C-alpha positions as CSV (number, residue, x, y, z in Angstrom):
1,M,6.1,-2.6,-18.4
2,N,5.6,0.4,-16.0
3,L,2.9,0.7,-13.4
4,F,2.6,4.4,-13.9
5,A,2.5,4.3,-17.7
6,D,-0.8,5.0,-19.4
7,L,-2.8,5.6,-16.2
8,P,-6.5,5.7,-17.1
9,D,-8.7,8.6,-16.1
10,A,-10.4,7.4,-12.9
11,R,-12.4,10.5,-12.1
12,A,-15.7,8.9,-13.2
13,A,-15.0,5.4,-11.8
14,E,-12.3,3.4,-10.1
15,I,-10.4,1.3,-12.7
16,F,-9.2,-2.3,-12.0
17,E,-6.6,-3.8,-14.4
18,T,-5.3,-7.4,-13.9
19,L,-1.6,-7.4,-14.5
20,L,-1.0,-11.1,-13.8
21,W,-3.2,-14.1,-13.1
22,R,-1.9,-17.5,-12.1
23,P,-3.4,-20.3,-10.0
24,G,-3.8,-19.0,-6.5
25,V,-2.7,-15.4,-7.2
26,R,-3.9,-12.4,-9.1
27,I,-2.2,-9.0,-9.2
28,D,-4.2,-5.9,-10.1
29,R,-3.4,-2.2,-10.6
30,I,-6.2,-0.1,-9.2
31,V,-6.5,3.6,-10.0
32,S,-8.9,5.7,-7.9
33,Q,-9.6,9.4,-7.8
34,G,-12.2,10.4,-5.3
35,Q,-14.0,7.1,-5.0
36,R,-15.0,5.4,-1.8
37,S,-17.1,2.4,-0.8
38,P,-20.8,3.0,-0.7
39,D,-22.3,3.9,2.7
40,G,-22.9,0.7,4.7
41,F,-20.9,-1.5,2.3
42,W,-18.1,-3.7,3.5
43,H,-15.8,-5.8,1.4
44,D,-15.8,-9.4,2.6
45,Q,-13.5,-11.4,0.3
46,A,-12.8,-15.1,0.3
47,D,-9.2,-14.4,-0.8
48,G,-6.5,-12.6,1.1
49,E,-5.3,-9.3,-0.3
50,F,-1.9,-7.7,0.0
51,V,-2.4,-4.0,-1.0
52,L,0.4,-1.4,-1.5
53,L,-0.4,2.2,-2.1
54,L,2.0,3.5,-4.8
55,A,0.8,7.1,-5.4
56,G,-1.9,9.4,-4.0
57,A,-3.6,9.0,-0.7
58,A,-6.5,7.0,0.8
59,R,-8.2,6.0,4.0
60,L,-9.1,2.4,4.6
61,R,-11.2,1.2,7.5
62,F,-11.7,-2.3,9.0
63,E,-15.0,-3.1,10.5
64,D,-13.4,-4.1,13.8
65,E,-11.5,-0.8,14.1
66,A,-13.1,2.6,15.1
67,Q,-10.8,4.8,13.0
68,P,-9.7,4.5,9.4
69,R,-6.1,4.0,8.5
70,E,-4.4,6.8,6.6
71,L,-2.4,5.4,3.6
72,R,0.4,7.3,1.8
73,P,2.8,6.1,-0.9
74,G,4.7,3.1,0.3
75,D,2.1,2.0,2.9
76,W,0.9,-1.5,2.7
77,L,-1.6,-3.8,4.4
78,D,-2.2,-7.6,4.3
79,I,-5.9,-8.1,4.6
80,P,-6.8,-11.7,5.7
81,P,-9.8,-13.5,4.0
82,H,-13.1,-12.3,5.3
83,R,-11.7,-9.3,7.3
84,R,-14.4,-6.8,6.5
85,H,-13.1,-3.5,5.2
86,R,-14.0,-0.5,3.2
87,V,-12.4,2.4,1.4
88,E,-13.4,5.6,3.3
89,W,-11.7,8.1,1.0
90,T,-9.4,8.5,-1.9
91,D,-7.8,11.8,-2.9
92,P,-10.2,13.6,-5.3
93,D,-7.5,15.9,-6.7
94,R,-5.0,13.4,-7.9
95,Q,-4.9,9.8,-8.9
96,T,-4.4,7.1,-6.2
97,V,-2.6,4.1,-7.6
98,W,-2.7,0.7,-5.7
99,L,-1.1,-2.6,-6.3
100,A,-3.3,-5.4,-5.0
101,V,-2.2,-9.0,-4.8
102,F,-5.0,-11.4,-4.2
103,Y,-4.1,-14.9,-3.0
104,D,-5.9,-18.0,-2.0
105,G,-7.0,-17.8,1.6
């Protein structure tokens, strides 16, 4: 298996694909291209999320921080349960590929 093989076209909508699901953990490949969270929307997840940006570029913002974080390939974050966050921007000109590991909080 290869994370970059057969990447779906994400220009119309962000694509989530579950690669592995076991008790207490789920691993997703997310492909974005120009998507962002809707205005005023904040993710508030019961599970923790370890996210690694593999390709492309993005800006992720936490509700308790004034400025978004710039993410480039190789950058990662561990988002604790219920830490409100949003995707401010993903590169509209190329695919942004994320690996997201959701775990019991």
